[in-house]
mmCIF file as Biopython writes it, N, C-alpha, C and O atoms, coordinates in Angstrom:
data_model
#
loop_
_atom_site.group_PDB
_atom_site.id
_atom_site.type_symbol
_atom_site.label_atom_id
_atom_site.label_alt_id
_atom_site.label_comp_id
_atom_site.label_asym_id
_atom_site.label_entity_id
_atom_site.label_seq_id
_atom_site.pdbx_PDB_ins_code
_atom_site.Cartn_x
_atom_site.Cartn_y
_atom_site.Cartn_z
_atom_site.occupancy
_atom_site.B_iso_or_equiv
_atom_site.auth_seq_id
_atom_site.auth_asym_id
_atom_site.pdbx_PDB_model_num
ATOM 1   N N  . MET A ? 1  ? -287.321 -174.212 124.533 1.0 0.0 1  A 1 
ATOM 2   C CA . MET A ? 1  ? -286.105 -174.297 124.084 1.0 0.0 1  A 1 
ATOM 3   C C  . MET A ? 1  ? -285.291 -173.622 125.074 1.0 0.0 1  A 1 
ATOM 4   O O  . MET A ? 1  ? -285.621 -172.491 125.429 1.0 0.0 1  A 1 
ATOM 5   N N  . THR A ? 2  ? -284.000 -174.328 125.687 1.0 0.0 2  A 1 
ATOM 6   C CA . THR A ? 2  ? -283.256 -173.994 126.512 1.0 0.0 2  A 1 
ATOM 7   C C  . THR A ? 2  ? -282.039 -173.238 125.867 1.0 0.0 2  A 1 
ATOM 8   O O  . THR A ? 2  ? -281.753 -173.516 124.703 1.0 0.0 2  A 1 
ATOM 9   N N  . THR A ? 3  ? -281.276 -172.260 126.579 1.0 0.0 3  A 1 
ATOM 10  C CA . THR A ? 3  ? -280.152 -171.548 126.134 1.0 0.0 3  A 1 
ATOM 11  C C  . THR A ? 3  ? -279.068 -172.202 126.527 1.0 0.0 3  A 1 
ATOM 12  O O  . THR A ? 3  ? -279.049 -172.977 127.483 1.0 0.0 3  A 1 
ATOM 13  N N  . PRO A ? 4  ? -277.991 -171.889 125.721 1.0 0.0 4  A 1 
ATOM 14  C CA . PRO A ? 4  ? -276.842 -172.854 126.169 1.0 0.0 4  A 1 
ATOM 15  C C  . PRO A ? 4  ? -276.183 -171.968 127.353 1.0 0.0 4  A 1 
ATOM 16  O O  . PRO A ? 4  ? -276.262 -170.750 127.514 1.0 0.0 4  A 1 
ATOM 17  N N  . ASP A ? 5  ? -275.456 -173.014 128.196 1.0 0.0 5  A 1 
ATOM 18  C CA . ASP A ? 5  ? -274.724 -172.305 129.327 1.0 0.0 5  A 1 
ATOM 19  C C  . ASP A ? 5  ? -273.496 -171.418 128.640 1.0 0.0 5  A 1 
ATOM 20  O O  . ASP A ? 5  ? -273.023 -171.705 127.540 1.0 0.0 5  A 1 
ATOM 21  N N  . ILE A ? 6  ? -273.095 -170.411 129.371 1.0 0.0 6  A 1 
ATOM 22  C CA . ILE A ? 6  ? -272.102 -169.543 129.273 1.0 0.0 6  A 1 
ATOM 23  C C  . ILE A ? 6  ? -271.018 -169.942 130.204 1.0 0.0 6  A 1 
ATOM 24  O O  . ILE A ? 6  ? -271.179 -169.614 131.380 1.0 0.0 6  A 1 
ATOM 25  N N  . TRP A ? 7  ? -270.144 -170.469 129.945 1.0 0.0 7  A 1 
ATOM 26  C CA . TRP A ? 7  ? -269.053 -170.885 130.868 1.0 0.0 7  A 1 
ATOM 27  C C  . TRP A ? 7  ? -268.062 -169.956 131.224 1.0 0.0 7  A 1 
ATOM 28  O O  . TRP A ? 7  ? -267.604 -169.224 130.348 1.0 0.0 7  A 1 
ATOM 29  N N  . LYS A ? 8  ? -267.646 -169.875 132.438 1.0 0.0 8  A 1 
ATOM 30  C CA . LYS A ? 8  ? -266.672 -168.763 132.709 1.0 0.0 8  A 1 
ATOM 31  C C  . LYS A ? 8  ? -265.370 -169.426 133.333 1.0 0.0 8  A 1 
ATOM 32  O O  . LYS A ? 8  ? -265.583 -170.291 134.183 1.0 0.0 8  A 1 
ATOM 33  N N  . LYS A ? 9  ? -264.188 -169.164 133.054 1.0 0.0 9  A 1 
ATOM 34  C CA . LYS A ? 9  ? -263.076 -169.919 133.576 1.0 0.0 9  A 1 
ATOM 35  C C  . LYS A ? 9  ? -262.372 -168.689 134.517 1.0 0.0 9  A 1 
ATOM 36  O O  . LYS A ? 9  ? -262.310 -167.477 134.310 1.0 0.0 9  A 1 
ATOM 37  N N  . SER A ? 10 ? -261.915 -169.445 135.533 1.0 0.0 10 A 1 
ATOM 38  C CA . SER A ? 10 ? -261.226 -168.527 136.526 1.0 0.0 10 A 1 
ATOM 39  C C  . SER A ? 10 ? -259.985 -167.636 135.956 1.0 0.0 10 A 1 
ATOM 40  O O  . SER A ? 10 ? -259.250 -168.050 135.060 1.0 0.0 10 A 1 
ATOM 41  N N  . SER A ? 11 ? -259.841 -166.381 136.571 1.0 0.0 11 A 1 
ATOM 42  C CA . SER A ? 11 ? -258.647 -165.764 136.135 1.0 0.0 11 A 1 
ATOM 43  C C  . SER A ? 11 ? -257.367 -166.374 136.632 1.0 0.0 11 A 1 
ATOM 44  O O  . SER A ? 11 ? -256.305 -165.896 136.233 1.0 0.0 11 A 1 
ATOM 45  N N  . TYR A ? 12 ? -257.374 -167.380 137.460 1.0 0.0 12 A 1 
ATOM 46  C CA . TYR A ? 12 ? -256.400 -167.941 138.019 1.0 0.0 12 A 1 
ATOM 47  C C  . TYR A ? 12 ? -256.105 -169.346 137.405 1.0 0.0 12 A 1 
ATOM 48  O O  . TYR A ? 12 ? -255.785 -170.305 138.108 1.0 0.0 12 A 1 
ATOM 49  N N  . SER A ? 13 ? -256.234 -169.405 136.056 1.0 0.0 13 A 1 
ATOM 50  C CA . SER A ? 13 ? -256.430 -170.708 135.267 1.0 0.0 13 A 1 
ATOM 51  C C  . SER A ? 13 ? -255.109 -171.345 134.946 1.0 0.0 13 A 1 
ATOM 52  O O  . SER A ? 13 ? -254.997 -172.455 134.425 1.0 0.0 13 A 1 
ATOM 53  N N  . GLY A ? 14 ? -254.042 -170.501 135.323 1.0 0.0 14 A 1 
ATOM 54  C CA . GLY A ? 14 ? -252.692 -170.998 134.903 1.0 0.0 14 A 1 
ATOM 55  C C  . GLY A ? 14 ? -252.259 -170.267 133.571 1.0 0.0 14 A 1 
ATOM 56  O O  . GLY A ? 14 ? -252.937 -169.390 133.036 1.0 0.0 14 A 1 
ATOM 57  N N  . GLY A ? 15 ? -251.077 -170.723 133.112 1.0 0.0 15 A 1 
ATOM 58  C CA . GLY A ? 15 ? -250.265 -170.256 131.917 1.0 0.0 15 A 1 
ATOM 59  C C  . GLY A ? 15 ? -250.598 -171.203 130.608 1.0 0.0 15 A 1 
ATOM 60  O O  . GLY A ? 15 ? -251.529 -172.008 130.612 1.0 0.0 15 A 1 
ATOM 61  N N  . GLY A ? 16 ? -249.980 -171.061 129.826 1.0 0.0 16 A 1 
ATOM 62  C CA . GLY A ? 16 ? -250.033 -172.229 128.753 1.0 0.0 16 A 1 
ATOM 63  C C  . GLY A ? 16 ? -251.536 -171.968 128.172 1.0 0.0 16 A 1 
ATOM 64  O O  . GLY A ? 16 ? -251.817 -170.835 127.780 1.0 0.0 16 A 1 
ATOM 65  N N  . GLU A ? 17 ? -252.465 -172.978 128.120 1.0 0.0 17 A 1 
ATOM 66  C CA . GLU A ? 17 ? -253.573 -172.962 127.302 1.0 0.0 17 A 1 
ATOM 67  C C  . GLU A ? 17 ? -254.652 -172.623 128.230 1.0 0.0 17 A 1 
ATOM 68  O O  . GLU A ? 17 ? -255.798 -172.577 127.784 1.0 0.0 17 A 1 
ATOM 69  N N  . GLY A ? 18 ? -254.411 -172.365 129.546 1.0 0.0 18 A 1 
ATOM 70  C CA . GLY A ? 18 ? -255.079 -171.749 130.509 1.0 0.0 18 A 1 
ATOM 71  C C  . GLY A ? 18 ? -256.428 -172.750 130.869 1.0 0.0 18 A 1 
ATOM 72  O O  . GLY A ? 18 ? -257.584 -172.374 131.063 1.0 0.0 18 A 1 
ATOM 73  N N  . ASN A ? 19 ? -255.884 -174.175 130.892 1.0 0.0 19 A 1 
ATOM 74  C CA . ASN A ? 19 ? -257.017 -175.191 130.928 1.0 0.0 19 A 1 
ATOM 75  C C  . ASN A ? 19 ? -256.840 -175.863 132.430 1.0 0.0 19 A 1 
ATOM 76  O O  . ASN A ? 19 ? -257.356 -176.968 132.603 1.0 0.0 19 A 1 
ATOM 77  N N  . ALA A ? 20 ? -256.219 -175.316 133.385 1.0 0.0 20 A 1 
ATOM 78  C CA . ALA A ? 20 ? -255.782 -175.782 134.444 1.0 0.0 20 A 1 
ATOM 79  C C  . ALA A ? 20 ? -256.651 -175.387 135.651 1.0 0.0 20 A 1 
ATOM 80  O O  . ALA A ? 20 ? -256.133 -174.918 136.665 1.0 0.0 20 A 1 
ATOM 81  N N  . CYS A ? 21 ? -258.119 -175.602 135.523 1.0 0.0 21 A 1 
ATOM 82  C CA . CYS A ? 21 ? -258.971 -175.086 136.390 1.0 0.0 21 A 1 
ATOM 83  C C  . CYS A ? 21 ? -260.274 -175.659 136.079 1.0 0.0 21 A 1 
ATOM 84  O O  . CYS A ? 21 ? -260.474 -176.433 135.143 1.0 0.0 21 A 1 
ATOM 85  N N  . VAL A ? 22 ? -261.270 -175.190 137.015 1.0 0.0 22 A 1 
ATOM 86  C CA . VAL A ? 22 ? -262.492 -175.287 136.658 1.0 0.0 22 A 1 
ATOM 87  C C  . VAL A ? 22 ? -263.294 -174.143 135.861 1.0 0.0 22 A 1 
ATOM 88  O O  . VAL A ? 22 ? -262.819 -173.035 135.609 1.0 0.0 22 A 1 
ATOM 89  N N  . GLU A ? 23 ? -264.487 -174.546 135.530 1.0 0.0 23 A 1 
ATOM 90  C CA . GLU A ? 23 ? -265.269 -173.391 134.840 1.0 0.0 23 A 1 
ATOM 91  C C  . GLU A ? 23 ? -266.795 -173.613 135.373 1.0 0.0 23 A 1 
ATOM 92  O O  . GLU A ? 23 ? -267.377 -174.686 135.534 1.0 0.0 23 A 1 
ATOM 93  N N  . VAL A ? 24 ? -267.253 -172.352 135.590 1.0 0.0 24 A 1 
ATOM 94  C CA . VAL A ? 24 ? -268.627 -172.169 136.030 1.0 0.0 24 A 1 
ATOM 95  C C  . VAL A ? 24 ? -269.609 -171.735 135.288 1.0 0.0 24 A 1 
ATOM 96  O O  . VAL A ? 24 ? -269.205 -170.942 134.438 1.0 0.0 24 A 1 
ATOM 97  N N  . ALA A ? 25 ? -270.967 -171.970 135.256 1.0 0.0 25 A 1 
ATOM 98  C CA . ALA A ? 25 ? -271.835 -171.607 134.424 1.0 0.0 25 A 1 
ATOM 99  C C  . ALA A ? 25 ? -272.945 -171.251 135.764 1.0 0.0 25 A 1 
ATOM 100 O O  . ALA A ? 25 ? -273.245 -172.041 136.659 1.0 0.0 25 A 1 
ATOM 101 N N  . PHE A ? 26 ? -273.424 -169.877 135.609 1.0 0.0 26 A 1 
ATOM 102 C CA . PHE A ? 26 ? -274.728 -169.524 136.511 1.0 0.0 26 A 1 
ATOM 103 C C  . PHE A ? 26 ? -275.967 -169.683 135.854 1.0 0.0 26 A 1 
ATOM 104 O O  . PHE A ? 26 ? -276.212 -169.180 134.757 1.0 0.0 26 A 1 
ATOM 105 N N  . ARG A ? 27 ? -276.652 -170.287 136.423 1.0 0.0 27 A 1 
ATOM 106 C CA . ARG A ? 27 ? -278.073 -170.589 135.879 1.0 0.0 27 A 1 
ATOM 107 C C  . ARG A ? 27 ? -279.096 -169.982 136.823 1.0 0.0 27 A 1 
ATOM 108 O O  . ARG A ? 27 ? -278.736 -169.508 137.900 1.0 0.0 27 A 1 
ATOM 109 N N  . ARG A ? 28 ? -280.239 -169.986 136.476 1.0 0.0 28 A 1 
ATOM 110 C CA . ARG A ? 28 ? -281.305 -169.554 137.351 1.0 0.0 28 A 1 
ATOM 111 C C  . ARG A ? 28 ? -281.360 -169.836 138.721 1.0 0.0 28 A 1 
ATOM 112 O O  . ARG A ? 28 ? -281.452 -169.011 139.629 1.0 0.0 28 A 1 
ATOM 113 N N  . ASP A ? 29 ? -281.284 -171.327 138.833 1.0 0.0 29 A 1 
ATOM 114 C CA . ASP A ? 29 ? -281.451 -171.815 140.203 1.0 0.0 29 A 1 
ATOM 115 C C  . ASP A ? 29 ? -280.141 -172.443 140.787 1.0 0.0 29 A 1 
ATOM 116 O O  . ASP A ? 29 ? -280.161 -172.894 141.932 1.0 0.0 29 A 1 
ATOM 117 N N  . CYS A ? 30 ? -279.071 -172.480 140.074 1.0 0.0 30 A 1 
ATOM 118 C CA . CYS A ? 30 ? -277.765 -173.093 140.579 1.0 0.0 30 A 1 
ATOM 119 C C  . CYS A ? 30 ? -276.636 -172.596 139.727 1.0 0.0 30 A 1 
ATOM 120 O O  . CYS A ? 30 ? -276.752 -171.835 138.766 1.0 0.0 30 A 1 
ATOM 121 N N  . THR A ? 31 ? -275.285 -173.235 140.301 1.0 0.0 31 A 1 
ATOM 122 C CA . THR A ? 31 ? -274.201 -172.890 139.700 1.0 0.0 31 A 1 
ATOM 123 C C  . THR A ? 31 ? -273.677 -174.258 139.092 1.0 0.0 31 A 1 
ATOM 124 O O  . THR A ? 31 ? -273.660 -175.217 139.864 1.0 0.0 31 A 1 
ATOM 125 N N  . ALA A ? 32 ? -273.324 -174.414 138.022 1.0 0.0 32 A 1 
ATOM 126 C CA . ALA A ? 32 ? -273.011 -175.490 137.409 1.0 0.0 32 A 1 
ATOM 127 C C  . ALA A ? 32 ? -271.234 -175.554 137.406 1.0 0.0 32 A 1 
ATOM 128 O O  . ALA A ? 32 ? -270.620 -174.524 137.125 1.0 0.0 32 A 1 
ATOM 129 N N  . ILE A ? 33 ? -270.654 -176.543 137.661 1.0 0.0 33 A 1 
ATOM 130 C CA . ILE A ? 33 ? -269.299 -176.605 137.739 1.0 0.0 33 A 1 
ATOM 131 C C  . ILE A ? 33 ? -268.627 -177.657 137.046 1.0 0.0 33 A 1 
ATOM 132 O O  . ILE A ? 33 ? -268.993 -178.785 137.377 1.0 0.0 33 A 1 
ATOM 133 N N  . ARG A ? 34 ? -267.679 -177.580 136.109 1.0 0.0 34 A 1 
ATOM 134 C CA . ARG A ? 34 ? -267.082 -178.616 135.336 1.0 0.0 34 A 1 
ATOM 135 C C  . ARG A ? 34 ? -265.663 -178.332 135.180 1.0 0.0 34 A 1 
ATOM 136 O O  . ARG A ? 34 ? -265.309 -177.154 135.135 1.0 0.0 34 A 1 
ATOM 137 N N  . ASP A ? 35 ? -264.733 -179.352 135.084 1.0 0.0 35 A 1 
ATOM 138 C CA . ASP A ? 35 ? -263.374 -179.299 134.804 1.0 0.0 35 A 1 
ATOM 139 C C  . ASP A ? 35 ? -263.132 -178.886 133.385 1.0 0.0 35 A 1 
ATOM 140 O O  . ASP A ? 35 ? -263.684 -179.407 132.417 1.0 0.0 35 A 1 
ATOM 141 N N  . SER A ? 36 ? -262.225 -177.867 133.336 1.0 0.0 36 A 1 
ATOM 142 C CA . SER A ? 36 ? -262.089 -177.090 131.934 1.0 0.0 36 A 1 
ATOM 143 C C  . SER A ? 36 ? -261.224 -178.246 131.068 1.0 0.0 36 A 1 
ATOM 144 O O  . SER A ? 36 ? -261.294 -178.277 129.839 1.0 0.0 36 A 1 
ATOM 145 N N  . LYS A ? 37 ? -260.501 -179.080 131.744 1.0 0.0 37 A 1 
ATOM 146 C CA . LYS A ? 37 ? -259.685 -179.991 130.746 1.0 0.0 37 A 1 
ATOM 147 C C  . LYS A ? 37 ? -260.498 -181.118 130.279 1.0 0.0 37 A 1 
ATOM 148 O O  . LYS A ? 37 ? -260.029 -181.834 129.394 1.0 0.0 37 A 1 
ATOM 149 N N  . ALA A ? 38 ? -261.692 -181.371 130.778 1.0 0.0 38 A 1 
ATOM 150 C CA . ALA A ? 38 ? -262.410 -182.494 130.353 1.0 0.0 38 A 1 
ATOM 151 C C  . ALA A ? 38 ? -263.885 -182.021 130.402 1.0 0.0 38 A 1 
ATOM 152 O O  . ALA A ? 38 ? -264.645 -182.727 131.066 1.0 0.0 38 A 1 
ATOM 153 N N  . PRO A ? 39 ? -264.352 -181.018 129.845 1.0 0.0 39 A 1 
ATOM 154 C CA . PRO A ? 39 ? -265.852 -180.425 129.903 1.0 0.0 39 A 1 
ATOM 155 C C  . PRO A ? 39 ? -266.986 -181.433 129.633 1.0 0.0 39 A 1 
ATOM 156 O O  . PRO A ? 39 ? -268.040 -181.399 130.268 1.0 0.0 39 A 1 
ATOM 157 N N  . SER A ? 40 ? -266.712 -182.376 128.618 1.0 0.0 40 A 1 
ATOM 158 C CA . SER A ? 40 ? -267.740 -183.409 128.156 1.0 0.0 40 A 1 
ATOM 159 C C  . SER A ? 40 ? -267.896 -184.588 129.133 1.0 0.0 40 A 1 
ATOM 160 O O  . SER A ? 40 ? -268.729 -185.462 128.893 1.0 0.0 40 A 1 
ATOM 161 N N  . ARG A ? 41 ? -267.101 -184.637 130.247 1.0 0.0 41 A 1 
ATOM 162 C CA . ARG A ? 41 ? -267.348 -185.598 131.345 1.0 0.0 41 A 1 
ATOM 163 C C  . ARG A ? 41 ? -268.299 -185.337 132.328 1.0 0.0 41 A 1 
ATOM 164 O O  . ARG A ? 41 ? -268.509 -186.042 133.314 1.0 0.0 41 A 1 
ATOM 165 N N  . GLY A ? 42 ? -268.945 -184.163 131.989 1.0 0.0 42 A 1 
ATOM 166 C CA . GLY A ? 42 ? -269.832 -183.814 133.112 1.0 0.0 42 A 1 
ATOM 167 C C  . GLY A ? 42 ? -269.488 -182.857 134.109 1.0 0.0 42 A 1 
ATOM 168 O O  . GLY A ? 42 ? -268.385 -182.312 134.070 1.0 0.0 42 A 1 
ATOM 169 N N  . GLY A ? 43 ? -270.358 -182.585 135.043 1.0 0.0 43 A 1 
ATOM 170 C CA . GLY A ? 43 ? -269.827 -181.877 136.146 1.0 0.0 43 A 1 
ATOM 171 C C  . GLY A ? 43 ? -270.985 -181.921 137.337 1.0 0.0 43 A 1 
ATOM 172 O O  . GLY A ? 43 ? -271.666 -182.944 137.411 1.0 0.0 43 A 1 
ATOM 173 N N  . LEU A ? 44 ? -271.203 -180.928 138.191 1.0 0.0 44 A 1 
ATOM 174 C CA . LEU A ? 44 ? -272.028 -180.848 139.176 1.0 0.0 44 A 1 
ATOM 175 C C  . LEU A ? 44 ? -272.657 -179.433 139.361 1.0 0.0 44 A 1 
ATOM 176 O O  . LEU A ? 44 ? -272.153 -178.388 138.949 1.0 0.0 44 A 1 
ATOM 177 N N  . SER A ? 45 ? -273.736 -179.544 139.984 1.0 0.0 45 A 1 
ATOM 178 C CA . SER A ? 45 ? -274.611 -178.284 140.091 1.0 0.0 45 A 1 
ATOM 179 C C  . SER A ? 45 ? -274.709 -178.160 141.558 1.0 0.0 45 A 1 
ATOM 180 O O  . SER A ? 45 ? -274.739 -179.153 142.284 1.0 0.0 45 A 1 
ATOM 181 N N  . VAL A ? 46 ? -274.757 -176.975 141.990 1.0 0.0 46 A 1 
ATOM 182 C CA . VAL A ? 46 ? -274.885 -176.826 143.608 1.0 0.0 46 A 1 
ATOM 183 C C  . VAL A ? 46 ? -275.946 -175.504 143.645 1.0 0.0 46 A 1 
ATOM 184 O O  . VAL A ? 46 ? -275.998 -174.622 142.787 1.0 0.0 46 A 1 
ATOM 185 N N  . PRO A ? 47 ? -276.669 -175.588 144.708 1.0 0.0 47 A 1 
ATOM 186 C CA . PRO A ? 47 ? -277.532 -174.079 144.695 1.0 0.0 47 A 1 
ATOM 187 C C  . PRO A ? 47 ? -276.763 -172.952 144.707 1.0 0.0 47 A 1 
ATOM 188 O O  . PRO A ? 47 ? -275.595 -172.951 145.095 1.0 0.0 47 A 1 
ATOM 189 N N  . LEU A ? 48 ? -277.372 -171.955 144.289 1.0 0.0 48 A 1 
ATOM 190 C CA . LEU A ? 48 ? -276.681 -170.556 144.202 1.0 0.0 48 A 1 
ATOM 191 C C  . LEU A ? 48 ? -276.214 -170.129 145.776 1.0 0.0 48 A 1 
ATOM 192 O O  . LEU A ? 48 ? -275.084 -169.667 145.934 1.0 0.0 48 A 1 
ATOM 193 N N  . SER A ? 49 ? -276.857 -170.248 146.597 1.0 0.0 49 A 1 
ATOM 194 C CA . SER A ? 49 ? -276.622 -169.887 148.152 1.0 0.0 49 A 1 
ATOM 195 C C  . SER A ? 49 ? -275.507 -170.812 148.607 1.0 0.0 49 A 1 
ATOM 196 O O  . SER A ? 49 ? -274.623 -170.286 149.283 1.0 0.0 49 A 1 
ATOM 197 N N  . ALA A ? 50 ? -275.401 -172.264 148.309 1.0 0.0 50 A 1 
ATOM 198 C CA . ALA A ? 50 ? -273.963 -173.119 148.615 1.0 0.0 50 A 1 
ATOM 199 C C  . ALA A ? 50 ? -272.659 -172.489 147.931 1.0 0.0 50 A 1 
ATOM 200 O O  . ALA A ? 50 ? -271.563 -172.403 148.486 1.0 0.0 50 A 1 
ATOM 201 N N  . PHE A ? 51 ? -272.958 -172.068 146.646 1.0 0.0 51 A 1 
ATOM 202 C CA . PHE A ? 51 ? -271.738 -171.741 145.892 1.0 0.0 51 A 1 
ATOM 203 C C  . PHE A ? 51 ? -271.284 -170.290 146.499 1.0 0.0 51 A 1 
ATOM 204 O O  . PHE A ? 51 ? -270.087 -170.006 146.555 1.0 0.0 51 A 1 
ATOM 205 N N  . ALA A ? 52 ? -272.184 -169.485 146.900 1.0 0.0 52 A 1 
ATOM 206 C CA . ALA A ? 52 ? -271.913 -168.116 147.241 1.0 0.0 52 A 1 
ATOM 207 C C  . ALA A ? 52 ? -271.074 -168.305 148.554 1.0 0.0 52 A 1 
ATOM 208 O O  . ALA A ? 52 ? -270.016 -167.696 148.712 1.0 0.0 52 A 1 
ATOM 209 N N  . ALA A ? 53 ? -271.603 -169.207 149.532 1.0 0.0 53 A 1 
ATOM 210 C CA . ALA A ? 53 ? -271.069 -169.446 150.765 1.0 0.0 53 A 1 
ATOM 211 C C  . ALA A ? 53 ? -269.545 -170.015 150.510 1.0 0.0 53 A 1 
ATOM 212 O O  . ALA A ? 53 ? -268.573 -169.606 151.145 1.0 0.0 53 A 1 
ATOM 213 N N  . PHE A ? 54 ? -269.494 -170.894 149.611 1.0 0.0 54 A 1 
ATOM 214 C CA . PHE A ? 54 ? -268.140 -171.658 149.213 1.0 0.0 54 A 1 
ATOM 215 C C  . PHE A ? 54 ? -267.325 -170.485 148.704 1.0 0.0 54 A 1 
ATOM 216 O O  . PHE A ? 54 ? -266.186 -170.417 149.165 1.0 0.0 54 A 1 
ATOM 217 N N  . ILE A ? 55 ? -267.633 -169.700 147.979 1.0 0.0 55 A 1 
ATOM 218 C CA . ILE A ? 55 ? -266.835 -168.557 147.662 1.0 0.0 55 A 1 
ATOM 219 C C  . ILE A ? 55 ? -266.118 -167.647 148.647 1.0 0.0 55 A 1 
ATOM 220 O O  . ILE A ? 55 ? -264.934 -167.311 148.693 1.0 0.0 55 A 1 
ATOM 221 N N  . GLY A ? 56 ? -267.360 -167.276 149.577 1.0 0.0 56 A 1 
ATOM 222 C CA . GLY A ? 56 ? -267.050 -166.456 150.636 1.0 0.0 56 A 1 
ATOM 223 C C  . GLY A ? 56 ? -266.148 -166.943 151.452 1.0 0.0 56 A 1 
ATOM 224 O O  . GLY A ? 56 ? -265.318 -166.135 151.870 1.0 0.0 56 A 1 
ATOM 225 N N  . ALA A ? 57 ? -266.064 -168.125 151.829 1.0 0.0 57 A 1 
ATOM 226 C CA . ALA A ? 57 ? -265.111 -168.919 152.562 1.0 0.0 57 A 1 
ATOM 227 C C  . ALA A ? 57 ? -263.778 -169.008 152.115 1.0 0.0 57 A 1 
ATOM 228 O O  . ALA A ? 57 ? -262.784 -168.984 152.840 1.0 0.0 57 A 1 
ATOM 229 N N  . LEU A ? 58 ? -263.802 -169.119 150.815 1.0 0.0 58 A 1 
ATOM 230 C CA . LEU A ? 58 ? -262.419 -169.110 150.116 1.0 0.0 58 A 1 
ATOM 231 C C  . LEU A ? 58 ? -261.745 -167.632 150.167 1.0 0.0 58 A 1 
ATOM 232 O O  . LEU A ? 58 ? -260.535 -167.467 150.320 1.0 0.0 58 A 1 
ATOM 233 N N  . LYS A ? 59 ? -262.576 -166.701 150.036 1.0 0.0 59 A 1 
ATOM 234 C CA . LYS A ? 59 ? -261.988 -165.136 150.108 1.0 0.0 59 A 1 
ATOM 235 C C  . LYS A ? 59 ? -261.566 -165.001 151.563 1.0 0.0 59 A 1 
ATOM 236 O O  . LYS A ? 59 ? -260.530 -164.396 151.838 1.0 0.0 59 A 1 
ATOM 237 N N  . GLU A ? 60 ? -262.303 -165.525 152.468 1.0 0.0 60 A 1 
ATOM 238 C CA . GLU A ? 60 ? -261.936 -165.141 153.838 1.0 0.0 60 A 1 
ATOM 239 C C  . GLU A ? 60 ? -260.728 -165.852 154.243 1.0 0.0 60 A 1 
ATOM 240 O O  . GLU A ? 60 ? -259.868 -165.282 154.915 1.0 0.0 60 A 1 
ATOM 241 N N  . ARG A ? 61 ? -260.591 -167.351 153.783 1.0 0.0 61 A 1 
ATOM 242 C CA . ARG A ? 61 ? -259.136 -168.075 154.115 1.0 0.0 61 A 1 
ATOM 243 C C  . ARG A ? 61 ? -258.024 -167.331 153.348 1.0 0.0 61 A 1 
ATOM 244 O O  . ARG A ? 61 ? -256.936 -167.186 153.904 1.0 0.0 61 A 1 
ATOM 245 N N  . GLN A ? 62 ? -258.261 -166.775 151.913 1.0 0.0 62 A 1 
ATOM 246 C CA . GLN A ? 62 ? -257.089 -166.012 151.315 1.0 0.0 62 A 1 
ATOM 247 C C  . GLN A ? 62 ? -256.730 -164.792 152.265 1.0 0.0 62 A 1 
ATOM 248 O O  . GLN A ? 62 ? -255.559 -164.435 152.393 1.0 0.0 62 A 1 
ATOM 249 N N  . GLY A ? 63 ? -257.763 -164.171 152.918 1.0 0.0 63 A 1 
ATOM 250 C CA . GLY A ? 63 ? -257.488 -162.989 153.579 1.0 0.0 63 A 1 
ATOM 251 C C  . GLY A ? 63 ? -256.520 -163.448 154.787 1.0 0.0 63 A 1 
ATOM 252 O O  . GLY A ? 63 ? -255.550 -162.779 155.145 1.0 0.0 63 A 1 
ATOM 253 N N  . HIS A ? 64 ? -256.854 -164.512 155.291 1.0 0.0 64 A 1 
ATOM 254 C CA . HIS A ? 64 ? -255.889 -164.970 156.632 1.0 0.0 64 A 1 
ATOM 255 C C  . HIS A ? 64 ? -254.653 -165.470 156.151 1.0 0.0 64 A 1 
ATOM 256 O O  . HIS A ? 64 ? -253.734 -165.501 156.969 1.0 0.0 64 A 1 
ATOM 257 N N  . LEU A ? 65 ? -254.428 -165.875 154.979 1.0 0.0 65 A 1 
ATOM 258 C CA . LEU A ? 65 ? -253.138 -166.197 154.454 1.0 0.0 65 A 1 
ATOM 259 C C  . LEU A ? 65 ? -252.321 -165.165 154.083 1.0 0.0 65 A 1 
ATOM 260 O O  . LEU A ? 65 ? -251.103 -165.340 154.049 1.0 0.0 65 A 1 
ATOM 261 N N  . ALA A ? 66 ? -252.847 -164.053 153.785 1.0 0.0 66 A 1 
ATOM 262 C CA . ALA A ? 66 ? -252.067 -162.749 153.271 1.0 0.0 66 A 1 
ATOM 263 C C  . ALA A ? 66 ? -251.178 -162.359 154.354 1.0 0.0 66 A 1 
ATOM 264 O O  . ALA A ? 66 ? -250.449 -161.375 154.231 1.0 0.0 66 A 1 
#
């Protein structure tokens, strides 16, 4: 039996219904990513280390833009 994913939406998901972003679900060995406006269309999964590097690069870039 598999447990359902718990999807989390970014705090930067915009106004209105808050559906203008992506959602992520953290699994044992990967991070799943999907479009919050069309979750049934599928998504992609990336290794945890790749997702962590991606988020780190975004945070570093944000620091340079401040």
